[in-house]
ZAMARGU-4260 file (C-alpha; in steps of 0.2 Angstrom, whole numbers, plus 5000, padded with zeros to 4 digits):
<rodrens>
0) 5753/5559/5363 | 5738/5566/5355 | 5737/5585/5354 | 5722/5595/5359 | 5714/5606/5345
5) 5720/5622/5353 | 5738/5615/5354 | 5737/5610/5336 | 5732/5627/5330 | 5748/5635/5336
10) 5759/5623/5325 | 5764/5625/5307 | 5752/5615/5296 | 5761/5604/5283 | 5751/5596/5269
15) 5756/5578/5263 | 5749/5566/5250 | 5738/5555/5261 | 5733/5545/5269 | 5745/5545/5284
20) 5759/5532/5282 | 5763/5536/5264 | 5780/5539/5258 | 5776/5558/5256 | 5771/5558/5274
25) 5787/5549/5279 | 5798/5561/5269 | 5789/5576/5277 | 5792/5569/5294 | 5810/5567/5290
30) 5811/5585/5286 | 5799/5593/5299 | 5799/5581/5313 | 5786/5581/5326 | 5784/5599/5330
35) 5771/5603/5316 | 5753/5597/5312 | 5751/5586/5297 | 5736/5587/5285 | 5733/5573/5273
40) 5728/5578/5256 | 5719/5567/5243 | 5730/5573/5228 | 5746/5583/5224 | 5735/5596/5216
45) 5726/5598/5233 | 5742/5602/5242 | 5745/5616/5230 | 5727/5622/5231 | 5727/5622/5250
50) 5743/5632/5250 | 5736/5645/5239 | 5721/5646/5249 | 5731/5649/5265 | 5725/5633/5273
55) 5743/5626/5275 | 5760/5634/5279 | 5770/5621/5270 | 5768/5606/5258 | 5778/5591/5253
60) 5775/5583/5236 | 5785/5570/5226 | 5795/5578/5212 | 5805/5563/5204 | 5808/5545/5207
65) 5826/5538/5203 | 5818/5524/5192 | 5802/5531/5185 | 5807/5549/5182 | 5797/5565/5185
70) 5780/5566/5194 | 5769/5574/5181 | 5756/5580/5193 | 5769/5590/5202 | 5775/5599/5187
75) 5758/5602/5180 | 5754/5611/5196 | 5770/5621/5196 | 5767/5627/5178 | 5753/5638/5183
80) 5755/5639/5202 | 5753/5657/5209 | 5762/5661/5225 | 5767/5643/5230 | 5785/5643/5231
85) 5798/5629/5233 | 5809/5631/5248 | 5818/5615/5250 | 5820/5597/5245 | 5822/5580/5253
90) 5825/5563/5247 | 5819/5546/5253 | 5824/5528/5249 | 5809/5519/5245 | 5809/5502/5253
95) 5793/5492/5252 | 5790/5481/5268 | 5778/5466/5270 | 5768/5470/5286 | 5756/5459/5296
100) 5748/5458/5313 | 5760/5454/5327 | 5762/5435/5329 | 5758/5431/5311 | 5771/5421/5301
105) 5775/5422/5283 | 5768/5405/5280 | 5751/5411/5287 | 5748/5424/5274 | 5734/5421/5261
110) 5731/5438/5255 | 5742/5453/5251 | 5735/5470/5250 | 5743/5485/5242 | 5742/5500/5230
115) 5740/5497/5212 | 5735/5514/5205 | 5751/5524/5200 | 5752/5543/5200 | 5769/5544/5193
120) 5765/5535/5177 | 5747/5529/5175 | 5744/5513/5166 | 5761/5505/5171 | 5756/5492/5183
125) 5775/5487/5186 | 5777/5504/5195 | 5764/5500/5208 | 5769/5493/5225 | 5761/5476/5220
130) 5770/5477/5203 | 5787/5481/5211 | 5785/5467/5223 | 5778/5454/5211 | 5793/5443/5211
135) 5794/5442/5230 | 5776/5437/5232 | 5777/5424/5218 | 5792/5416/5226 | 5788/5417/5245
140) 5769/5417/5244 | 5765/5407/5228 | 5747/5403/5234 | 5742/5420/5241 | 5730/5431/5232
145) 5733/5450/5229 | 5720/5464/5233 | 5721/5482/5227 | 5719/5496/5239 | 5719/5515/5237
150) 5737/5517/5244 | 5750/5508/5253 | 5745/5516/5269 | 5727/5511/5267 | 5733/5493/5265
155) 5742/5494/5282 | 5727/5502/5290 | 5715/5488/5283 | 5725/5475/5292 | 5717/5480/5308
160) 5700/5475/5302 | 5705/5460/5292 | 5708/5442/5296 | 5726/5439/5302 | 5730/5429/5286
165) 5731/5446/5277 | 5747/5456/5275 | 5751/5473/5267 | 5765/5480/5256 | 5768/5497/5264
170) 5781/5508/5272 | 5790/5504/5289 | 5782/5520/5295 | 5765/5512/5296 | 5770/5501/5311
175) 5772/5517/5321 | 5755/5523/5316 | 5744/5508/5317 | 5747/5498/5334 | 5748/5479/5332
180) 5757/5478/5316 | 5775/5472/5313 | 5787/5470/5298 | 5788/5452/5291 | 5801/5457/5277
185) 5808/5473/5271 | 5815/5479/5255 | 5805/5466/5245 | 5804/5476/5229 | 5814/5471/5214
190) 5823/5487/5212 | 5835/5489/5227 | 5841/5507/5222 | 5824/5516/5222 | 5824/5534/5229
195) 5811/5548/5227 | 5815/5566/5229 | 5802/5578/5236 | 5799/5597/5235 | 5796/5606/5251
200) 5783/5620/5247 | 5779/5636/5256 | 5762/5645/5253 | 5772/5661/5247 | 5790/5666/5243
205) 5791/5677/5258 | 5790/5662/5270 | 5806/5652/5274 | 5806/5634/5277 | 5814/5628/5293
210) 5832/5623/5291 | 5833/5605/5285 | 5841/5592/5297 | 5860/5590/5295 | 5858/5573/5286
215) 5847/5582/5272 | 5858/5597/5269 | 5866/5601/5253 | 5880/5614/5251 | 5874/5620/5234
220) 5861/5634/5232 | 5846/5630/5220 | 5833/5639/5211 | 5818/5634/5200 | 5812/5645/5186
225) 5796/5644/5175 | 5800/5650/5158 | 5787/5653/5144 | 5790/5657/5126 | 5777/5670/5121
230) 5778/5666/5103 | 5772/5651/5094 | 5784/5637/5095 | 5785/5636/5076 | 5791/5654/5074
235) 5804/5654/5088 | 5822/5653/5083 | 5838/5647/5092 | 5842/5665/5096 | 5825/5668/5104
240) 5819/5652/5111 | 5825/5640/5125 | 5841/5636/5117 | 5846/5654/5119 | 5842/5653/5137
245) 5853/5638/5140 | 5868/5646/5130 | 5867/5661/5141 | 5868/5653/5158 | 5881/5663/5169
250) 5897/5654/5173 | 5892/5652/5192 | 5876/5642/5188 | 5873/5625/5181 | 5857/5617/5175
255) 5853/5602/5186 | 5836/5598/5176 | 5824/5604/5163 | 5806/5598/5163 | 5794/5603/5149
260) 5775/5604/5150 | 5762/5611/5138 | 5758/5629/5142 | 5740/5633/5147 | 5732/5646/5137
265) 5724/5651/5120 | 5740/5648/5109 | 5742/5629/5105 | 5758/5620/5106 | 5767/5632/5117
270) 5779/5625/5130 | 5781/5629/5148 | 5799/5625/5154 | 5803/5622/5173 | 5822/5624/5174
275) 5831/5620/5190 | 5848/5628/5192 | 5861/5626/5205 | 5878/5634/5211 | 5893/5627/5203
280) 5903/5614/5213 | 5919/5621/5218 | 5932/5621/5233 | 5925/5638/5238 | 5914/5642/5252
285) 5895/5641/5250 | 5888/5655/5239 | 5883/5669/5249 | 5865/5676/5250 | 5868/5692/5241
290) 5879/5684/5227 | 5866/5671/5225 | 5852/5684/5223 | 5862/5694/5211 | 5865/5678/5200
295) 5846/5675/5200 | 5842/5693/5195 | 5855/5693/5181 | 5848/5677/5174 | 5830/5683/5175
300) 5834/5699/5167 | 5843/5690/5153 | 5829/5679/5149 | 5817/5693/5149 | 5828/5702/5136
305) 5826/5687/5125 | 5807/5691/5124 | 5802/5676/5136 | 5792/5676/5151 | 5801/5670/5167
310) 5795/5668/5185 | 5805/5662/5200 | 5795/5648/5208 | 5809/5641/5220 | 5824/5646/5229
315) 5833/5635/5242
</rodrens>
């Protein structure tokens, strides 16, 4: 059912990397469901900027792929984001499907449309949907040509205006968005174990995200810190740099990942670290809110005592 503008205005606004039908949109829908209004953004940075400007309540951005690693554009935004706060996470299995108009058989396909530009790692054509599904196309559609589109969702949408001999490599979600399409084959990518983890963002740290669906919940508490060494990298020492931070982690915390990006500023070759921590796995109950906040405060104060700058940019 289409919502009227007045009805939409009362719903929380969630920004996703568009167009609708992308894996970011699918991940957001898995987390928030139907009771929000989704806005499509052209870039990951645009999600952050719209949150900072108060145009969105939440955003969902890709953080890491299990095969190709960190999403650099997300971490470049986090290294200088003011106010925007990570409030949750969700993971999505990435299965590329071959879509076509209803009634079209695999043998009818002469052109395959999909995404070639890669945001995770520019220049790597094997990371694109067309690249990941190259073997399937060569084996099952040896005489078909391929055509680049701006996204996998745009490829699915294009099928509505193209001859029925065209097919698209896209997500299954697109058959629910664009009437008249169906799945010819699914999971056609070479890598069968392919997951992307997404951050759920809020426009500021005072806004809680809705509870995640039970299938997405994680018993561990997590936090994300941005740490900057104020000194030149060449003058930092094991006692004042990031190594000292890692040595001084409280027993109840463990580091789940570290990402390093160049710091923005007048001092060259400084590093900005994005350090994600989580509560230790144990047989005890989930860490309580008060104990967790105390751990975060203790760790933050210790890092400041080493002469480094630290900001809490996520807590979930």
